[in-house]
N, C-alpha and C positions, 0 to 999 in steps of 0.2 A: 624656849625649852632647849636645853643643850643635849649633846650626844648621849650622855648616860641615861637620861630620862627616856629618850627615844629607844635607846638600846635595851632598856629594861622591858619596854613594851614588846620590842621585837624578840627579845630573849624569851619572854613568856610564851609568845606564839611559837617560837622554834622549839622550846622545850616540850610543848604540848602537841604540836602539829607535825614537826619534821622528823618523824620516826622513819625507820627504814622503809616501811610500806609506802609512805607518802613520797619519799625520795624516789623510790622505784616508779611511782606514778608520774613523776616529773619527766620521765623519759618519753617525750612526745615529739611528734613531728607535725608540721603545719603545711598544708598544701599551698601552692602559690595563690590559688583563688581564695583560700581562707585567710591568707596573709593580707591580700588586698582588701578583703572585707573588714578585717580588724583595723587596718590602717585607715580606711574610709571612716569607720565609726569613731576612731580616736581623733581624726581631724574634725569630725562633727562636734565632738565634745569640746575640743579646743576652740572651735569657732563659736560655740554657744557660750563658753566662758568669756570670750571676747565681747560678745553681744551684751551679756548681762553684767559685765564687770563694773559698769558705772551706774547701775540701777540703785534705787533707794534701798531695797532690802539688803543688797550686797554692801552698800556703803554703811548702813546701820550696823550690820554684823561686824564689818571691819572696825568700825569705831569702838564697838563694845569690846572686841578682842584687844584692841590697843589699850583701852582703859584698864582692862583686866591684867594685861601684861605689865603694867606699871604699878601694880599693887605691891605692898611690902610682902604679902604672902607668896606671890610669884617670885619675887626677888629672893625670898628665903629658900624656895625650891631650887633656884639657880645656885644658891650658896651650898645647898646639899649636893648638887651635881659637882660643883668644883671640889668640894671636900672628898666626895667619893672618887672622882677621877685622880686625885692626888694620893689616894690610899693604895695600899698593896693590892687589895681586892679589886679596886677600879683599874689598876694597871694590868692585872691579870686578864680582866674582862676585855679591856681595850686590845691587848695582845691577841686574844682569841678571835676578836672581830677582825683584826688586821690579817690574821691567817685566812679567814674566810675571804676577805678582800683580795688577798694574793692569789688564791685559787681562781677567783672570778677574773682577776686581771690577766692571769696566764692563759685561761681557757675560754673566755668569752670573747668572741671575735666578730667584728662587723664584716658582713659580706659585701660583695660588689653592689648588690641591689639596695644596700643600706640596712638590711635586717641584721639581727644579732643571732649568733649561733654558739651554743654551748654543747660540745661533743658529749654524747652519752657516756663514753668511757671514762670521763672525769667526774661524773655525778657521784661516784663512791667517795672520791676525795672531798668533794663539797659536803657530802653527808657526814664524813668523819669530822670535818672542821665545825659543822653546825652542831654535831653531838658534843664537841668540846665546849662550844659556847653554852649549850643547854646545861652541861655539867657545871659550868661556872655559875649560871643563874640558880641552879638547884642548891649550890653551896651557899648562896646568898639568902635563900628562902628562910624567912623567920629570924634572920640575924639582925645585927645592928643597923645595917644599911636598909634592909627591907622595912624595918620599923621607922627609920628616919624618913624614908620616902613616903610611906603610908601616912605618917603624921603631916608631912609637908603638903601632900596632895589633898588631904582632908581639909586642911585649913585654907588652901588656895581655892578649893571648889565651894567653900561655904561663904565666900565674900559676896557682897551685893553686886559687884562687878561681874563675878562668875554667873550669878543668877541672871543678870542682864544678858550675858552671852547665850545662856540657855534659851531665854525668851526670844532673842533675836534669831537663834537657829530655828526655833519652831516657826517664827514668822516667815523666815526665808523658805523653809520647807513647804509652807502653805501658799507661798506667793507664786505668781505665774512664772517668775524667773526660776524659782526652785523646782517647779514642775517641769520646766523646759530642760533643766540640767538633769533631773532624775530620768526623764524620758531618754535622753542621749546616753546616760550611763547604763541604763537597762539595755539599750540596743548594743552598746559596746560589750556588755557582759554576755549577751546572747551570741554575738559574733565570736567571742573568745571560746564559748562553750561549743 
């Protein structure tokens, strides 16, 4: 999946979730002890992924994803991405996402201890840029590109290869490996909270 498809998902989230109240809620600080707890849990997730990476349920899921990725329906979805990105609407959307990236690039800094810091005084700038992205997505809503993506996704998700991916996801979820990863993800989520 290319940038535009991912950006559409992110844009949907930003249009619905990143209003002013949520941006204000992003003004948080983390204690050094909290940061260490989060880092420990993130390392546990990474270690678990390494442990299960070569297991049968993971290999099966990966093989199904690869088969699905090579279907003509997924290639059609990629063609829609390319066409969208070369259109004026696509170029405007990319430009708005680049503006978000610039704000992050200028204001997100790595600290001496390796952590990342985004100063609260720049959150309003980020909010403004995310609002611009949300506006672009709203302008696409119900239009030509929205319909083209909807059609392409419906076709891509109705293939037998996509159904195989869904079955393999369920099998992974119920496997010991899936349960191990879920346990670690839940612990990471708790430490972040």
